[in-house]
N, C-alpha and C positions, 0 to 999 in steps of 0.2 A: 571325289566328285569329278566327273568328266566335264571339261569345258566344251561348249558348243563350237563347232568349226567356224572359223571366220573366213573361210575360202568362199569366193563368189563364183557361181557357176556361169560360165560364158558360153553362149550357144555358138556352134561352128568353130572352125579352126582358122583363126587369123594368122597370117604370116608374121613373124617377129620383126622387131625394129632394132636397128643398131645406131647408137649415138656415139660420136667421137668428141672428146674434149681436148682442144688445143690449149694447153697450159702455158701461158707466157710467164717468164721468170718474174717472181714476186707476185704471182697471181693470188687471188683471195681464196683461201682454203674454205671459208664459210660459203662462198658462192658455189664452189665446186661440190662440196658435201651436200648443200641444200638442193642441188640439181640431181645428184646421183641417188640419194636415199629414197626419194619418192618412187623411183623406178624399181628399186629393190622391194619396197613395200607393195607396189603394184604386182610384181612377179609373184610375191607370196600370196596375195589375194586371189590372183587368177590361177594359181597352182602350177605355173610353168614359167620357164625363163623367156617370156615374151620380149622383154627389153634386155639388151646387152650394151655394154659400154667399153670404150677403149680410151686410154690416155695417149695423147700425142704431144710432142714437143717440137720445137723448130728443127732441131738436129737429131732427135731420137735419144738424146741424153736425158738423165734425170733433171727435174725442174724443182727449184726451191720456191716455196710459197712465201707470202708476206710474213707468216709466223715462223719462218725458217725450217719448217718441215720439208723434207725432200720426197718427191713423188717420182716413181719410175715411169718412163714412157714406153709404150709398146711399139710406137711408130714415130717416124719423123713426119714433118709436113709433106715431104717429098714421097714417102713410102706408104702413106695412108691410102688404103683402098676405098671401096664403096662404103658409104654410111648414109643413114637417112637424114641426119642433121649433124653438121659440124658446128659445135659451140666453141667460140673463142672466150676463154676465161682469163681475164687479166686483173691486175690489182690497181695500183695507183700510178704506174708508169705509162705515159703515152708513147714514148719512144722506146723501141726494143731493138736489140741486135738482130740483124738479118731482116729488118722490116721490109725492104723492097722485095725480097724473095717471098716473104709471108704474104704480102699484098698480091703478088703475082699468082701464087698458088690458090689463094682465096678467090681471085677473079676467074682463074681457070676452072675451078669447081663450079662457080656460079654460072659460067657460060655453058657448062654441061647440065645445068638445071639443078645443081646441088642446093639443098636448103641450108641456110646459115643461121647461126644464133650468136648473140653477144651477151655475155654475163658481166654486168657492171661495166668496167672500162673496155671490155671486149667489144662493146657497141662502138666505141671510138675507133678501134682498129678496123671494124667493118666499114665505118665511115671513111677512114683514110683510103681504103681500097675502092671507094666509090660504090659500095654494094648496098647502100641505104638510100640512094637518090630515088625519090618518088615513093618511098616507103614510110609508113608510120613506125616509130621505134621509141625506145626509152633508154635512159642512162641514169646513173647516180645523180641525185639533185645537185651535188657540189660541182658536177661537170656539165650540167645542162646548158648554161648560158654560153660557155666556150664552145660546146659541141654545136649549138645552133648557129653561132657565128661562123664556125669553120665549115659547116655542112648545111647551107641554107636550103638545099634541095631535098633534105630529109625532114620529115615532120616528126619532131621530138615531142611526145605527148606529156611526159611527166608522170605517166601512170606507173604502177609498180612493175607491170609486165605488159608486153605488147606483142601481138602476133599479126602480121600483115603478109598475106600470101605465104611465101616460103622464107620469111625472115622472122626470127624469134629473139626477142630481147628482154632483159630484165634489168632493174635499176640497181641491183647489188644486194649483198648480204642474203637475207632469207627470202628476198623476192624471187630467187630462183625456184623456190618451192611453188610459188603461185604459177610461174611459167610452166613448170613441168606438170603440175596438176591440171592445167589447161590442156596440155597435150594428152595426158592420161584420160581426161574426160572425153576428148574427141575420139580416142581409140576405144574406150570401154564404157563411157557414160559416167554419170554423176555418182553412182553407187560405188564404183571402184575408186574414183577420184576422191 
């Protein structure tokens, strides 16, 4: 018996989007996987590779997740080219090696109009760079009070995900799915999302 096609027909040819994921040492593998897999599924549904992703690390070297799995990086923070959204994916560490350089590169991208995202504690790193001042955002509930105290100019909502203009944040774990489904919905509508 043939299974009916699950592919969704999309009218017109939209240009694809590229998302980069800056993995900070001891990042949450769950957050990263929960962000990338909806993009894979959306590509399958629309029948073409609309979404592409690349892994980034501070220095271009492999990065170790909080579960000790190692992920290869395709770029360093310095060599990353154009992308539609740069997501910072972090784990439980607020201080990371090379932090001043990371903050400088993030601010540089933001000055050029780059969209930024924070997955879990990645939101904190965006806050450290001053990139959430005047924006609604969210972070893992365990870090919300300290985040609000450290960055009073950011409006931390406590929602599972938050999109404010060109800032995209999620609270951690599987909430990355909610955030990426929101983006997919904006690109293709509820049927694909």
